[in-house]
C-alpha positions as CSV (number, residue, x, y, z in Angstrom):
1,M,131.3,44.8,146.8
2,H,129.8,46.7,144.0
3,S,129.0,50.4,144.3
4,A,125.3,51.3,144.4
5,N,125.9,53.5,141.3
6,A,127.7,50.9,139.3
7,H,124.7,50.4,137.0
8,V,124.6,54.0,135.9
9,Q,125.9,54.4,132.4
10,P,128.1,57.4,131.5
11,V,126.2,60.1,129.7
12,S,127.5,61.1,126.3
13,H,128.7,64.8,126.2
14,R,127.3,64.9,122.7
15,R,123.9,63.9,124.0
16,I,124.1,66.6,126.7
17,R,125.0,69.2,124.1
18,G,122.1,68.0,121.9
19,A,119.6,68.2,124.7
20,G,120.9,71.7,125.6
21,A,120.5,72.8,122.0
22,L,117.0,71.4,121.8
23,A,116.1,73.1,125.1
24,A,117.4,76.4,123.8
25,V,115.4,76.1,120.6
26,R,112.3,75.1,122.6
27,G,112.9,78.2,124.8
28,C,112.4,80.4,121.8
29,F,108.8,79.4,121.5
30,R,107.2,80.8,124.6
31,E,103.8,81.2,126.2
32,S,102.7,84.4,127.8
33,E,100.0,85.2,130.4
34,P,96.9,86.6,128.7
35,L,96.0,90.2,129.2
36,R,93.4,90.8,131.8
37,G,91.6,93.8,133.4
38,R,93.1,97.2,132.7
39,A,96.0,95.6,130.8
40,L,93.5,94.9,127.9
41,L,93.4,98.7,127.3
42,H,96.9,98.5,125.8
43,V,95.4,96.8,122.7
44,P,92.9,99.4,121.5
45,L,95.3,102.2,122.6
46,I,98.2,100.9,120.4
47,A,95.9,100.0,117.5
48,G,94.2,103.4,117.6
49,A,97.5,105.4,118.0
50,V,99.2,103.6,115.1
51,T,96.2,104.0,112.9
52,V,96.0,107.8,113.5
53,L,99.7,108.3,113.3
54,S,99.9,106.4,110.0
55,V,97.2,108.5,108.5
56,V,98.7,111.9,109.6
57,R,102.2,110.8,108.3
58,Q,100.9,111.4,104.8
59,T,101.5,114.9,103.5
60,G,99.4,116.8,100.9
61,T,96.2,115.0,99.9
62,P,95.0,113.1,102.9
63,A,94.7,109.3,103.0
64,W,90.9,109.4,103.0
65,Q,90.9,111.3,99.7
66,S,93.6,109.3,97.8
67,L,94.3,105.9,96.3
68,W,97.8,104.7,95.7
69,A,98.8,102.6,92.6
70,E,97.5,99.0,92.8
71,D,94.9,99.8,95.4
72,G,92.8,101.4,92.6
73,A,94.2,100.2,89.3
74,E,94.3,96.6,90.3
75,F,92.4,95.6,93.4
76,L,89.4,98.0,93.4
77,L,89.0,97.8,89.6
78,R,89.2,94.0,89.4
79,A,86.8,93.7,92.4
80,I,84.3,95.9,90.6
81,N,84.7,94.0,87.3
82,E,85.0,90.4,88.6
83,G,83.5,90.3,92.1
84,A,84.5,87.3,94.2
85,S,86.3,85.6,91.4
86,S,89.0,88.2,91.8
87,L,90.2,86.1,94.7
88,T,91.4,83.5,92.2
89,K,93.6,86.0,90.4
90,S,97.3,86.5,91.0
91,Y,99.0,89.8,90.7
92,S,102.7,90.2,89.7
93,G,103.1,86.5,90.1
94,Y,101.6,85.8,93.5
95,G,98.5,85.9,95.6
96,L,97.3,88.8,97.8
97,L,94.4,87.4,99.8
98,L,93.9,90.2,102.3
99,P,94.1,93.1,99.8
100,R,91.6,91.3,97.6
101,L,89.1,90.9,100.5
102,I,89.4,94.5,101.5
103,A,88.9,95.6,97.8
104,L,85.8,93.4,97.7
105,L,84.4,95.3,100.6
106,A,85.2,98.6,98.9
107,A,83.5,97.5,95.7
108,A,80.4,96.6,97.6
109,L,80.0,100.1,99.0
110,H,79.6,103.6,97.6
111,L,82.5,104.5,95.2
112,G,83.2,107.7,97.1
113,W,84.1,105.6,100.2
114,A,86.9,103.7,98.4
115,P,89.8,105.6,100.1
116,W,88.2,105.1,103.5
117,I,88.1,101.3,103.0
118,L,91.4,100.9,101.1
119,S,93.7,103.6,102.6
120,I,92.3,104.1,106.1
121,G,91.6,100.4,106.2
122,A,95.3,99.7,105.5
123,A,96.3,102.0,108.3
124,L,93.9,100.2,110.6
125,V,95.5,96.8,109.6
126,A,98.9,98.3,110.6
127,G,97.4,99.4,113.9
128,L,95.9,96.0,114.7
129,L,99.2,94.2,113.7
130,S,101.1,96.5,116.0
131,A,98.7,95.7,118.9
132,F,99.3,92.0,118.1
133,A,103.1,92.5,118.3
134,F,102.7,94.1,121.7
135,V,100.8,91.1,123.1
136,A,103.2,88.5,121.6
137,S,106.3,90.4,122.6
138,R,105.3,90.3,126.2
139,A,106.6,86.7,126.3
140,Y,110.1,88.0,125.4
141,L,110.3,91.5,126.7
142,R,110.0,92.0,130.5
143,S,109.5,95.8,130.1
144,T,106.1,97.0,129.0
145,A,107.8,100.2,127.6
146,L,109.9,98.0,125.3
147,S,106.9,96.0,124.3
148,Y,105.4,99.3,123.2
149,A,108.6,100.1,121.3
150,A,108.3,96.7,119.5
151,A,104.7,97.5,118.6
152,L,105.4,101.0,117.4
153,A,108.5,99.9,115.4
154,L,106.2,97.6,113.4
155,G,103.4,100.0,112.7
156,L,105.5,103.1,112.2
157,S,108.5,101.7,110.3
158,P,110.8,104.5,109.2
159,V,110.8,103.4,105.6
160,A,107.0,102.9,105.5
161,Q,106.4,106.6,104.7
162,I,108.1,106.1,101.3
163,E,105.6,103.8,99.6
164,S,104.0,101.4,102.1
165,M,101.8,103.3,104.5
166,N,98.1,103.7,104.0
167,C,98.2,101.2,101.1
168,T,96.2,98.0,101.0
169,A,98.5,96.5,98.4
170,N,101.5,96.9,100.8
171,V,99.9,95.5,104.0
172,Q,101.9,92.4,103.3
173,W,105.1,94.2,104.5
174,Y,103.4,94.8,107.9
175,L,102.0,91.2,107.9
176,M,105.5,89.7,107.8
177,P,106.9,91.1,111.0
178,A,103.6,90.2,112.8
179,L,103.9,86.7,111.3
180,F,107.4,86.4,112.8
181,W,105.9,87.0,116.3
182,A,103.0,84.6,115.6
183,L,105.5,81.9,114.7
184,L,107.3,82.2,118.0
185,W,104.3,83.1,120.3
186,C,102.3,80.2,121.8
187,P,99.0,81.6,123.2
188,T,97.4,79.8,126.1
189,I,93.8,81.0,125.5
190,R,91.4,80.3,122.6
191,T,91.1,83.9,121.5
192,G,94.9,84.1,121.1
193,R,94.9,80.9,119.1
194,I,92.2,82.1,116.8
195,V,93.9,85.5,116.2
196,A,97.2,83.8,115.5
197,S,95.5,81.4,113.1
198,L,93.9,84.2,111.1
199,L,97.3,86.0,111.0
200,G,98.9,82.8,109.6
201,L,96.2,82.6,107.0
202,F,96.4,86.2,105.8
203,A,100.2,86.5,106.1
204,F,101.1,83.4,104.1
205,G,98.2,84.1,101.7
206,S,99.1,87.7,101.1
207,A,102.9,87.9,101.4
208,P,104.8,85.7,99.0
209,L,108.1,86.2,100.8
210,A,106.6,84.8,103.9
211,V,107.6,81.5,102.5
212,L,111.0,82.3,103.8
213,M,109.6,81.7,107.3
214,V,108.4,78.1,106.6
215,P,111.6,76.7,108.2
216,I,110.6,78.4,111.4
217,L,107.1,77.0,111.1
218,V,108.6,73.5,110.7
219,L,110.9,74.1,113.7
220,R,107.9,75.1,115.7
221,V,106.1,71.9,115.0
222,I,109.2,69.8,115.7
223,V,110.0,71.3,119.1
224,R,106.4,71.6,120.3
225,G,105.3,68.1,119.2
226,R,101.6,67.5,119.4
227,R,101.0,71.0,120.8
228,G,102.4,72.3,117.5
229,L,99.5,70.8,115.6
230,D,97.3,73.7,116.4
231,L,95.0,76.3,114.8
232,F,97.9,78.5,113.9
233,L,99.4,75.6,111.8
234,I,96.0,75.0,110.1
235,G,95.7,78.7,109.2
236,S,99.3,78.9,108.0
237,L,98.9,75.8,105.8
238,L,95.7,77.2,104.3
239,G,97.4,80.5,103.5
240,L,100.4,78.6,102.0
241,A,98.1,76.5,99.9
242,Y,96.4,79.6,98.5
243,Q,99.7,81.3,97.8
244,L,101.3,78.4,96.1
245,A,98.2,77.7,94.0
246,L,98.1,81.2,92.6
247,T,101.9,81.4,92.2
248,A,101.9,78.1,90.3
249,T,99.3,79.3,87.8
250,A,100.7,82.8,87.4
251,P,102.6,83.9,84.3
252,P,106.4,83.7,84.7
253,R,108.0,86.8,86.1
254,Q,111.5,88.0,85.4
255,G,113.9,88.3,88.3
256,G,117.6,88.9,89.0
257,T,120.1,86.4,90.3
258,L,121.6,86.1,93.7
259,Q,124.6,88.3,93.8
260,P,126.9,88.4,96.9
261,R,128.3,91.8,95.9
262,A,124.7,93.3,95.7
263,L,123.9,91.8,99.1
264,A,127.0,93.4,100.6
265,E,126.1,96.8,99.0
266,T,122.6,96.5,100.2
267,W,123.5,95.9,103.8
268,G,126.3,98.5,103.7
269,V,124.4,101.3,102.1
270,R,120.7,100.6,101.5
271,A,119.5,98.9,104.7
272,L,121.4,101.1,107.2
273,L,120.6,104.2,105.2
274,E,116.9,103.5,105.3
275,F,117.1,102.7,109.0
276,I,118.6,106.0,109.9
277,G,116.3,108.0,107.7
278,T,116.6,109.4,104.1
279,H,114.0,112.2,104.0
280,P,116.5,115.1,104.9
281,A,119.6,113.2,103.6
282,R,122.0,115.9,102.7
283,S,124.7,118.2,104.1
284,L,124.6,117.9,108.0
285,A,121.9,115.3,107.9
286,R,124.2,113.1,105.8
287,D,127.0,113.2,108.4
288,I,124.5,112.6,111.2
289,G,123.2,109.7,109.2
290,W,126.5,107.9,108.9
291,L,127.3,108.5,112.6
292,S,123.9,107.0,113.6
293,A,124.7,104.0,111.3
294,L,127.8,103.4,113.4
295,L,125.7,103.8,116.6
296,V,123.3,101.1,115.3
297,L,126.0,98.6,114.9
298,G,127.7,99.6,118.1
299,A,124.5,99.4,120.1
300,V,123.7,95.9,118.8
301,V,127.2,94.6,119.6
302,V,127.3,96.1,123.1
303,A,123.7,94.9,123.9
304,I,124.5,91.4,122.8
305,I,127.7,91.2,124.8
306,G,126.1,92.7,127.9
307,A,123.1,90.4,127.6
308,A,125.4,87.4,127.3
309,F,127.2,88.4,130.5
310,A,123.9,88.9,132.3
311,R,123.7,85.1,132.9
312,D,119.9,85.2,132.3
313,P,118.4,81.7,132.7
314,Q,116.4,82.3,129.6
315,W,119.5,83.5,127.6
316,P,119.8,80.3,125.5
317,G,116.3,80.8,124.1
318,T,117.1,84.5,123.7
319,A,120.2,83.7,121.8
320,V,118.2,81.5,119.4
321,F,115.8,84.4,119.0
322,V,118.6,86.7,118.1
323,L,120.0,84.2,115.6
324,L,116.6,83.8,114.0
325,C,116.3,87.6,113.6
326,F,119.7,88.0,112.0
327,G,119.3,84.9,109.8
328,L,115.8,85.8,108.5
329,S,116.8,89.5,108.0
330,T,119.8,88.5,105.9
331,L,117.8,86.0,103.9
332,Q,115.1,88.5,103.2
333,I,117.7,91.1,102.0
334,A,119.4,88.5,99.9
335,V,116.3,87.1,98.1
336,A,114.4,90.4,97.8
337,F,117.0,92.9,96.8
338,T,119.5,90.8,94.8
339,R,116.8,88.9,92.9
340,G,114.3,91.8,92.5
341,F,117.0,94.5,92.0
342,P,120.1,92.8,90.5
343,V,121.6,96.3,89.8
344,L,121.2,98.9,92.5
345,P,120.0,102.2,91.3
346,A,122.7,104.6,90.3
347,H,121.1,107.5,92.2
348,L,121.3,105.5,95.4
349,F,124.6,107.3,96.1
350,D,123.3,110.7,95.1
351,W,122.4,112.4,98.3
352,D,120.1,114.9,96.6
353,Q,117.9,112.1,95.2
354,L,117.3,110.1,98.3
355,D,113.8,111.2,99.1
356,F,112.5,108.1,97.3
357,I,114.3,104.7,97.2
358,P,112.7,102.2,94.9
359,G,111.8,99.0,96.7
360,S,112.1,100.4,100.2
361,R,109.2,98.2,101.3
362,Y,111.5,95.2,101.2
363,S,113.4,96.8,104.1
364,V,110.5,96.8,106.5
365,L,111.0,93.3,107.9
366,P,114.9,93.3,108.0
367,L,115.0,96.7,109.8
368,Y,112.3,95.6,112.2
369,L,114.2,92.4,113.1
370,L,117.3,94.5,113.7
371,A,115.3,96.7,116.1
372,L,114.1,93.6,117.9
373,V,117.7,92.4,118.5
374,V,118.4,95.7,120.1
375,L,115.2,95.8,122.2
376,I,115.5,92.2,123.5
377,C,119.2,92.6,124.5
378,V,118.6,95.9,126.2
379,D,115.6,94.4,128.0
380,R,117.9,91.5,129.3
381,I,120.5,94.0,130.5
382,A,118.0,96.3,132.2
383,A,116.6,93.3,134.2
384,R,119.9,92.7,136.0
385,P,120.4,94.9,139.0
386,R,124.1,94.2,139.0
387,F,124.6,96.5,136.0
388,G,123.4,99.5,138.0
389,G,124.4,102.7,136.3
390,L,125.5,100.9,133.1
391,R,121.9,100.3,132.2
392,L,121.3,103.7,130.9
393,A,124.7,103.8,129.1
394,L,123.8,100.5,127.3
395,A,120.2,101.3,126.5
396,A,120.6,105.0,125.5
397,P,122.4,104.4,122.1
398,A,120.0,101.7,121.1
399,V,116.9,103.7,121.9
400,L,118.4,106.7,120.2
401,C,119.0,104.7,117.0
402,L,115.5,103.4,117.0
403,L,114.0,106.9,117.4
404,L,116.4,108.5,114.8
405,G,114.8,106.9,111.7
406,L,111.3,107.7,112.8
407,T,112.0,111.3,113.7
408,T,113.8,112.0,110.4
409,D,111.4,110.1,108.1
410,F,108.1,110.4,109.9
411,R,106.2,112.4,107.3
412,G,105.6,111.0,103.8
413,G,107.4,111.8,100.6
414,P,106.1,113.9,97.7
415,F,104.6,111.1,95.5
416,R,101.4,110.3,97.5
417,S,101.0,113.9,98.5
418,S,100.3,114.9,94.9
419,S,97.4,112.5,94.5
420,P,94.2,113.9,92.9
421,R,91.4,114.3,95.4
422,W,89.1,111.2,95.1
423,S,85.9,113.1,95.8
424,K,86.6,115.5,92.9
425,E,87.5,112.6,90.5
426,V,84.2,110.8,91.3
427,S,82.3,114.1,90.9
428,N,83.9,114.8,87.5
429,A,83.2,111.3,86.3
430,R,79.5,111.6,87.2
431,S,79.4,114.9,85.4
432,E,80.9,113.4,82.3
433,C,78.3,110.5,82.3
434,A,75.5,113.1,82.8
435,H,76.7,114.8,79.6
436,G,76.6,111.6,77.5
437,A,79.9,109.9,78.0
438,Q,80.0,106.1,77.9
439,R,83.2,105.5,79.9
440,V,85.0,107.7,82.4
441,T,88.6,107.7,83.8
442,L,89.4,108.4,87.4
443,N,93.0,109.5,88.0
444,I,95.2,108.2,90.8
445,V,98.9,108.2,91.6
446,P,101.5,107.5,90.4
447,D,100.9,108.7,86.9
448,P,99.8,107.1,84.4
449,L,97.8,104.7,86.5
450,T,94.0,105.3,86.2
451,I,90.7,103.6,86.9
452,S,88.5,103.2,83.8
453,L,84.8,102.5,84.4
454,S,81.7,102.5,82.2
455,C,78.9,104.9,83.2
456,E,76.7,101.9,84.0
457,Q,79.3,100.6,86.5
458,L,79.6,104.1,88.0
459,A,75.9,104.3,88.5
460,E,76.0,100.9,90.3
461,Q,78.7,102.1,92.6
462,S,76.8,105.2,93.6
């Protein structure tokens, strides 16, 4: 007599492992409940707070009275000279869609308002992206406080004060961490899908290194099937098409070569040093800095081990999330630093010259991803009652490390602070035109960048 289960075929262990791996990857792309009622207040609160804090981080000449580098000399000037056709122009070998659009708005208004549109506008973009990170992170972080930390870590990056904050040309470095969230987050309501779609468009169209996230986009489509063919995919593909079109037609640009030694030096010195803060990087601060670097590594290791032992049912998806963070962070460092900076600056190891590290903007995404690894693991640990008193011991070093960079490097460096006051430059230019000049020059920082306009153009902008 045959057993009732005789027809059941044995299941391959390889198939089981494959299904488990696919489920883990699928678990990394999560939906979250939309914000409702009073919870919606988190969005304007975070956006407003990050915008204001970004503006007050700048020392010396305030953001609403200054323009930084390409904001004036490239984007504003080209928008004034060429209008909408400036959208078809590449800069430094790639496309910058969102900065071009913001510059067009500035060119359409009174010239005296340019810093309000370009500098304060950049701070507002950082605030809005931070609010987006808060909403998207709720699918991964159970604690609202840690979702706030994920949002603030994006908008108030410790290294942003060096050269990225309040600068339209550098909003791409804020767009990339937000794009990482948009790739993993799967909104359930139309508003969320539209916002994610716009983010995909502007991020891929404004940040050339966002192309490093294309594998995640492909993975998203594969594991989500038909649901992956959504508005976000359309927006992302349009942004990619814009970026690739301008990159393909741009003049060739010199770059370094991939160097393993430079990559190791970057992670060992540059990335960790920027994470812990470089503004007061001498004497006692130097020793505290290296100690905090060890705390960063220790907190990550302890958090990962603790979260693994927490036996969270969502841990497989969380593990994939952590792997994506580390993988993308390393790839960004490898491509950006070793190709863009084949030889690290000699003064990098001179503690008296660390108030300004060239190319610090390339660290915004890698350091943010490192912060996310700490936050998500601490969140998983804190959710398990069995850990009891160990929660604080596990969370405290991680939170301390996240706060250390911000507290040491909150205020801006000396370069933007020495900017000429824009209202005075515009007033001087008008005075020169009134006394018979044909062309005028408005000074910005860093020297020798300037904005040269004819008096006819100046009159049109008034």
